[in-house]
N, C-alpha and C positions, 0 to 999 in steps of 0.2 A: 533272397530267391534269385535263381539264375534266369536272366532274360533270354539268353542264347541257349540253344540246344548244343550238345557236345559237337555235332557236326558243323553247326554255324560258327561256333567258337574257333574250331580248327581252321575253317575258312578265313575268318577275320585275322587270326594269327599269321596264317600264311600270307595274306595280303600285306600285312605290315612288314613281315620278314623278307618277302620276295621282291619288294620295291627296289628300284634300280639304284637309288641313292639314299644316304642316310636322311637327307632333307626330306625326301618322299616318304620314307618310313615314318619319320616324325610327324609329318602332315597327316598320314594315315592313322597313326596312333591318336592324334588330337581329335580326328573325325570319329573314331570308334570308342574313345575312352569312356564316354557316359554309360555305354552298355557293356563294357568289359568288366569281368571280375578282377580281382587284385592280380593282374598280369604283370610280369617283368620281362624285359627284353635286354639282352647283352650283346652288342654288336662289336665286331672287330673294327678298330678305327685307329687312325694316327692322331686324332684329337679327342680329348674327353678325359675320363677318369683313369688314374693309374692303379692297376691291380696289385700294387706292392711289388714283391719280387716274383710273383706268379707270371713271369713273362718269358719268352723264348730266350735261351742263353746257351751258347756253345763255348765249351772249354777247349784248350789248346790240342789235346789229343782225342777229341771227338765225344766226350761225355756231354750230355745236354740236359737243360731244364726245358720241358715242353709244357705249354698251356694249350687250351682248346683253340686259341686263336693265333694268327701269325703276326699280329700288330702289337706294338708296345703299349698301346692304350685301348680302352673300350668306351663305347657310347652306350649309356643305359637310358631306357624309358621305363618309367613307372609313375603312378599317380602323383606321389609326393615330390619326386625329382622334377617332372615336368612342370608342376605348379610352382616350384621354387625358381625355375628358369624363366618364368614369365616376368619376374621382377628383377632378374639379375643372375649371376652364377649360382649353381647349386653346389654346396659343399657338404659332404657326408662322410662318415667313417666306413672303412671297409675292413674285412678280415681276409686272410689268405693263408695257405699252407702249401708247402712243397712236399710231396710224398716221396719217400725213397723206396724204389722198387727192390725186389729180392736181391738182384745182383748188386745194387748200390749198397744195401745194408750188409750184404756178405763181405764186401770189401772194407767196410768200416772196422770190423772186429780185428783182422790182422794189422791194419794201420795202427790202431791204438796199441797193439802189442809190439810195434816197432818192426814188423815183418813186411817192410816196404817192397821187397822184391816180388811179393805175390800179387801186387795190384798195379793197375794201369798207371802210366807215367804221369798223367794229370790229376791223379787223386789228391795230392797235396794241395793243388790249386782249387779242386772241388771242395776239399776239407776246410780250407781257409774261408771259402764262400759260405758253407752251410753252418760253420761254427760261429759266425757273427751273431751278435746279439739281436740285431734287427732282422735277421732272417729266420723265418719260422719253417720248421720241418716237422714231418710225422712219420711213422712207420706203417700207416694204415694199408698201404698196397701190400706190404709184406705180411701184415697180420691177417688180412682177408684171404690171402693165398694159403696161409699155413694154419688156419684154424682147424682144418680137417686132420692135421698131423699131431695135435695135442694129445690124442689117446695113445700115441706111441711114445714110450718113455725116452728112447733114444732121441727122437725128433724133438720132443719137448724140451730136453736139456739143451740142444742146438738153439731152439728158438729163445730160450731164456737167455743164453749167453749173447745172442744178437741183440735182444732187447736191453741188456745190460750195457752193451757197447752204445746203443742208441741213447740211453740215459746218461752215460758219460759225456757224450757229444752235447746233449741237451743242457748239461750243467757244467760246461767246460770252463776251466780257469783261464780266460783269455789273456790275462796280464801275464801269467806264467808262460803261456804259449808264445806271446809276442816277445818276452824279455829273454827266455831261455830255451825256447823250442820245446818245452816239456808238455806232453799231452796228459792232462790230469783233471779230474772232475773237482769241483768245489765241495762236493759231498764227501763224507767219510765212507769207508768201504762198507759199513753197516747201513748207512743211509742210502747208499747206491743199491746195495743188495735189496733193501726194503722197496725202493722205487721199482726196480725190475720185477720183484715178486708181485707188486700190486698190479703192474702192467699185464703180466701173463695171467694173473688171477682174473682180470677183466676179460681177457680172451677166453678163459675157461667158462666164464658166465655167459659169453656169447654162444657157447655150445648149447645151452639150455634156452636160448632165445631163438625161436623158430623163425621169426620175422627177419632177424639179422642174417641167419643162414640161408633162408629162402631167397632174399635179395641177392646175396653173393652167388648162390647156386643158379639162380634164373639167368643172370648175366653171363656166367661162365658157360652154362649148358648151351645157351643160344650160340655163342661164338664157337663152341666145340662143334655143334651140329653143322655150322656153316663151313668150318674147316674140314670136317669129314667129307661133306658133300663136294666141296671144291677138289679135294684129292681124288675122290671117286671118279668125277668128271674128267680130270686131267689124266689119270692113270688109264681109264677106259679107252680114250681115244685122244692122244695128245695132239694129232694133226687136225682135229676138228676145228673148224673156223672159230674165231673169237666170238662172233655173234651167236653161233649155235651153243658155245659153251656158256655164254651169259644167259641165253634163253633157257637152258636146261637148269641153271641155278634160280632163275626167276620162277620157273614152275615149281621147283622144289619150295621156294619161299611162299608162293601163292597157295599151293595145295597141301603142303605138309607142315611147314613151320608157321604159317599163318601170319608172317611178318616179313616185309622186305627190309632187311637190315642194311641201310645205305652205305654205312662205313665198310662193312664186309665186302660189298660189291666193288668198291674201289680197290681193295686188296685183291679181290678175285680177278679183276681185270689185268692187274700186273702180273699175277701168278699165271694165269691162262696165256698171257703173252710171252713171259719170260721163262716159266717153268722153274727149274732148280736155280737158274741164274739169279732169280730173286732170293737174296740171302735168308730171308725169313723162312723160306721153304728148302733151304739148302741141304738139310739133313733128312728130308722126307723123300725116301726112295723106295722103289719096289723091292720085294724080297728081303725086307728088313723086318725084324720082329718087335721093334720098339716104336712103331709108328704112333699107335695110341698114346704112349707115354709122352712123346715128342709134341703131338698135337694138343695134348692136355695142357702142357707148359705154354705152348703158343696161344691157346685159349685164354690163359690167365693174363698174358700180356695184353690181349685185346679187351678183357674184363677191366683192366686198370684204366684204359683209355675211356671206356664207357662209365666207369665209376667217376670219372672227372665230370662228365656231363650230369650225372645223378647228384654229385656233391655240390655242384654249382646251385642246385635248388634248395639246398639245406639252409635253414634260417640260421644266420651267423649269431655270434654272441651279442648280448644286449648292447645296443647303442650303434652297432654296425648295421649298414643297409644291405651289403652284399658280401658273399664269401667267394673267393676266386681260388680254384685248385690248380696245382701243377704237379708235374711228375719228373723226378730226376732219374736218369738211367745211363749206363755205360754200354748198354746192348746196342751195338751198331745196326744190326738187322732189324730190331725193333724200332729204332729211331727212323729208319727208312720208311717203315710202315706208318708210324705216327705222322710223318710229314706228308703222306699221301692224302690226308683228309682234315685240313684245317677248316674251321667253322667261320661262316660269315656272321651268324648270329645264333644264339640259343635262347629259346623263350620257354617261360613256365608260369604256371599259376601258383602264387604264394600258398604254401600249405599242401600242395600236391607234389609228390616226388616223381614227377612225370616230364622230364625235360623234352623239348621239341627243337632238336638241333637242325640247322640249315648249312648245307655245304657252301663253302666259298668258291662258287662257280656254278656251271650248269651240270647237275648230276646226270641228266639224260645224255648229255654230250659226252660226259666222262665215260659212260659204259657202252656207248654206241659209236660206230665209225662214220655214219652218214645220216642224213635226214630221214631216209626211208626206214632204217632200223630204229631210229629214235621214235618215229611215228607209230611203228608196229608195236613197240614196247609200251607206249602210252595208251594206245588203243586196246591192248590186251589186258594189261595189268593195272591200268590206272582209270579205268571206267568206274562209274559209281557202283555198278553191280559187283566188280572185282574187289573193290575196297570193302564193300559190305560183306562179301563172302569171306574175305580174309579175317575180318573182325569176328565172324561166327566161328571160323576155324580155330582162331586163338583161344576161344573159350574151352574148346574140347581138347586142343593139342596137349599131349603129355610129352615133354621134352625127354624125359628119361626113356620112354618107350621109343621115341624117335632115334635116340643115340643108339640103343640096342639094335634097331634095324639098320642103321647106317654102318655100325662096327661090322655087323655080319656082312654087309655088301662089300666092305672094304678088305675083309679078311683074306679072300683068294689072292689078293695082291701081295700078301705079307708072307714072310718065312715063318713056318710053324715049327716050334721046338717042343 
């Protein structure tokens, strides 16, 4: 039976996460632990547990691995770990995986075919890293983005070929690679085909699993809504002050979306300040007919970042206490966006896939330029009444309807053919 109401639980978790130091957070956790459900806290830290290879890494030509945190280690708090630390160091197994995004997986296929001129200069370096036996990779980001394309035969064939390339990498003959530089799977062609067919079959099964599709669509639709609204605000009056643009987006969050998506506000602040000079929005221009298509792809990028938060809450394999996700990408515009919002800590209740991420810094100072603006935002949008109203708004908000309204609002700025 829960001792705390949902509101009280959120308050306690915030108290622990927003403490000034790890020592203070740990002390707060020990204070509240008897009344907490099975909560877990993962803090960015220079000391503590190693999350495997799910740490930030930059390759020579700019490809990166990015985790949720900017530190090489993490400090975790949970009932079992804290109890063990009372008598000495806590030792436990972890699980991790690095997801290859759509661009990374697209480069893999020509590399395996020897078409090295079509890929970035540092792909060999990346390839050598991800083909190591102690580095775990997955194609989940690519699969989530492309489930919707399976019903199209031409697209499904391309997906199959990319998954076959992934299976080749997963079963690479590393001895042959090291001794002769030959890229070849340890599986026979028939075994490789079978593995790829089984993988795409699992994707087809996901088409019939409404929960899987709903989770992916919900994250994507929310990011797409925010991107549409950002562009509407910027196109409508690019010379409007930064504070007024942020205020308009806050009103949209409060009155229509029903949620203030903190990560998207960090992006909005950069976009409202730099416009098209922010590479992520470089191709979003007035009088173009492909804005919706471009924003849809950008929304999938943001969805992959949010999926890392969600994946952190997934129960790992038996025997492991935590699962740590990361993302590998070559997209320099997306990398710039990922680096805008490192986390200080992500908290969750075991069994609930509801991450509570906290920005590594003062979020209110991030989106405001002075104390007056910060105070105005807190008074208007973070009062008890405003928070309650947003919770009610979320229950009735239909993102698909909101998307239709926003697209209609943006259309006058686009070229019509």
